[in-house]
N, C-alpha and C positions, 0 to 999 in steps of 0.2 A: 904606254899613254892609253887611259880608258876612253870608253865610248863617249860620245858627245849626246847628253839627254836632249830630247825635245822638249823644250820649255813649257811649263804648266799652261800658260798662256796660250799656247798653240792649241793644246788639247781642247781648251774652253773655245777659242775662236771656232776651231773645226767643228765642235758640238753644236754651236750656236749656227753655224751655216746648215748643218744637217736638219735641226731643230727647224730653221725658218723654210725649208725646202719639203721636209717631211713628216715634221711633226715630232713628239717626243721619241714616239717608235723607231725613228730613223737614227736616233742617237745611240748608237751601238760600238761597243770599245773595239773589236776587231774593225768594223769598217772605218772607223775614225783613224786606227793605225794604219790601214791600207792607204787612205786618203793623204794621209803624212807622210807615208813612205817609211815608216818604222814597224817594229813589232809592238805587240799590245804590253810588253813587260814593262816599258818605261812608264806606261799609264800609271799603274800600282804604286809608283814612287810618289806620286801626288796624290792620287785618289784611292780612297778605301774600297770604292766600287762604283759603280753605273751612277747611284743615287747621289754619291759626293760629288760627282761630277755634273749632274743635273742640278743640284743646289748651287754649285759655284758659277753655272750657266747663268742660273736666275739672278745671283748677286750681280753677274756683270750686267746683265741686262735692266735690273733695276737702276743700277748706278749710272748707264750710260743715258738712259731713257728719262731719269728725274735729274739726279745731282749734275749731271754733264750739262744737259740741256738747259736747266735753272741757271747755273752759272754762267753759262754762255749768254743767255738772253740777258742777264743782269751786267755781265761785263761789255756788253755791245752796246747797251742802253737804249735809249729811245722814250718815245710816249708810251703808255700802257698799251695801247692799241697795236703799235710796232711791236711791243714785246711779246703780245699775245699771237699775231701772225707769224714771229720769228719762232717761237715755240712749238706752233702748229707745223710749220715748215720743217723744222730740226727732227721733229717726231713722226709726223704723219706723209711727208715727203721724200723722206730719207731712203736711198737704197738700202742701207742696213737697218735701221730702227724700224721701219713700217712692215717690212716682212717678220720681223721679230716680234712685234706687237700682236701682229693677227696670229702667229703661231701660238704665242702665248695666250691670247684669248681663248683660241680654240682648245689648247689643253687645259685650261681653268674650268672648261665645261665639265672635264670628266676627272678633276684632281682637286679636292678642297684646299689641299695645301698651297697649290698653284693659284687658286682662287684668291685665295687670302693674301696673297703675295700681288696680285693683280689689284685687289681691291685698295693695298696701301699704296700703289703707284697712282691708280686712278684719284684716290683722295689727295694725294700730293698735286697733280695736275689740277684737280678741280679747286683746290686752294690758290693757286696760282691766279686760274682764272677769275675767281671771286675778287681776289686783292685788285687784280687788275681792272676789272670791270667795275667793280666799287669805287674806283677813281673817278668815275664819269656817270655813274648812275647811282643814287642814293636810296632807291626802294629796296630792301633786303630780298624779298621775293622774286623781284625782277632780276637782281643780281644772279640769284641762284637760278632762275629760269634762263637767262642769258647764257650762263656758264654750262648749263646741261645743253642747251642747243648748240653752242659752239663745239662742244665735245662730241655730240652725236654725229653733227655733219662731218667732223673730222674723221671719225671712225665709221659712221655709216656710208659715207660716199664709197668706201670700198668694197661694199656689200650689195649694193643698189644697183640695179641693170637697166634702170628705165631712162627712155628716150626723154628729151627736155623740147620738144618741138623745134624750132628754128632756133634755140638757143645750145650752145655748148655746155657740157659739164662744168667746164671751167666759169663760164660767165655766170651758170646758176648759183656755184660755190662762192663766188665774189659777191653776188647780189645777197645771198645769206649772211656772208661776213659782215657786208656792209649793215644789214638789219641788227645783226647781234652787237656789231660795234658802234651802233647809232650813228652811221656816216651817211645815211640817206639824207639829202636836202629836205627840209621841212617846207610845209606849204607857204608860211611866212617867210622863207628864205627864197623862195622862186621868184623871179621876175615877173 
C-alpha cells in the first residue's frame, strides 16, 4: 500500500495560516511541510513551485472573501442595511478572513500582481456596497461616498490606535455605521 498524500487543500490552508501570521515570506515549503508533519516531496505533486502555491492561496482567499461572503449574504437575506452589516461582519470580524485580508493588503504594497488581485476583490466589495446603499440613497456621488466611508471604517478601524474619549471603539463604529446607513433619527422624527 502506498503512502497517503497530504491533500492539496491542506497545503493551501497551512500556507494561508502562515501568510496571516507572518506575511508571504513566512510561506516556505519546508516550514509548511514541518507544520503538516510531512516531507516536502508531496508538495511538488500539487504545485510546480512556491509561486504556484501562493497563486492557489490567493485564489482561495479571493473566493472565500468575495464569492462565499456574497453568496451567504444573499442566501441569508434581509434588507440592504442588514446585508451590508452581515458582509462586513463576515469579512472584517472573522478570525479567518480578517487576518488574511490584512496580510494580503500588506503584501499588495510590495507586489503589483497581488495589488491587482486586491483591487479586483475591493471592486467587488465596493460594487456590493453601491448596490445596497443605492436602495436607500438616490444621489450617485453620495452612494459612492457612503460606500467608500463604510469600507474605510471597516478596514481603517484595524489600523487606528486612537482613543475615543468616554466612548468605546465599538460605540463609535456603531455610530459611524448609523451615519453611513442613514439610521440616525432626523430632526423632524424626534419628539
